[in-house]
Structure formats: structure tokens, C-alpha cells
C-alpha positions, 0 to 999 in steps of 0.5 A: 962591640955588638950592635943591639936593637936599642942602639939601632933604634936610637940611631934611627931616632936621631937620624929622623930628627936630622932629616926633620931639621933638614926638611924644615931648613929646606922649607924655609929656604924654599919660602925665602927663594919664593919671596926673593923671586916675588920681590924680584918680579915685583921690582921688575914690574915697578921698574917697567912701570917707571920706564914707561911713565918716564917715557910719557913724561919725556914725551909730554915735556918735548911737546911742551917744550915745542909749544912754549918755543912756538909761543915764544916766536909768536909773542912780541918781545917784552918791553924794556923796563927801567934800567935800574941797574944804571945806578949800580955804584951810586950811593944815596950820599953821591946823589945827595951830594949833587942835589942842590935845591937851588939849582934847576932840574937840568943842572941836577940831570947834567951832574947825574950825567957825569956820575952815570957816564963818568964824563960830561965830554963824551959824545952822544954816539960814545955813550951807553945808548940805553942809559942815554935814552932812559936819562932823556925820558 
């Protein structure tokens, strides 16, 4: 094998094509690296903003918590409403069974007393005082 000028020229053209492909790949790689870097910088910036706004939010929540606690101490306790929970387990049928229109309201209250306290023989101190107070009112 002798090496001719044509052979050298073809090899140089192939080599040049390979270098052009290599340069194009390097350019794409550099662009990708630049985009990744820019994205990373953007993510870091957004992350920093998120941390700062979280700190601001926590500061405001802490201040609000303190204000609400202070307000809670200044306000009087809420009034007790009706004790509807005392009727738990008492059905309409049970109430209808003790409701006799021929009897007085006092008789009905006595029967309701037995339903609520499960005994008419409990002394006043042994009864649930909230239920008793509500019943008397």
C-alpha cells in the first residue's frame, strides 16, 4: 500500500467531519450545562425566597398567636348554653311515654328527672350539678 494524495484528502475530509460533529456536540453540551446552571441558580433563588417568606409567615403567626392569647385572657369566659348533650340516649318515644297530658308539669319534670339521672333517689349533691341546674331553670 502506497498512500496517495487522494487517500490523504479523503481521510482529512472524514477527520474534518468528525471534528465538526465533535464541536457541535460540545456546543450542545455547553448549552445544556448553561441551561442547567441557570435553572440551578433560579431554583436557589426561588428556594431562598421561599425560606424568607416562610420566616416572615412564622413571625406573623407567632405574633397572631400572642395577640389571640392576650385577647383570650382579657375576655370573660363564654356563657354556658343549653346542655343538649344531656338528652343523649333519650329517644322521642321515651319522652312521649312519660308525657301524660292529664298530669301536671311537675309530674312530667319528675319523670324526666328519673330519665336524666337514672334514679329519683339520688341526693342533690350526688347528681350531675350542670344537669340539675339546667333542669331547675
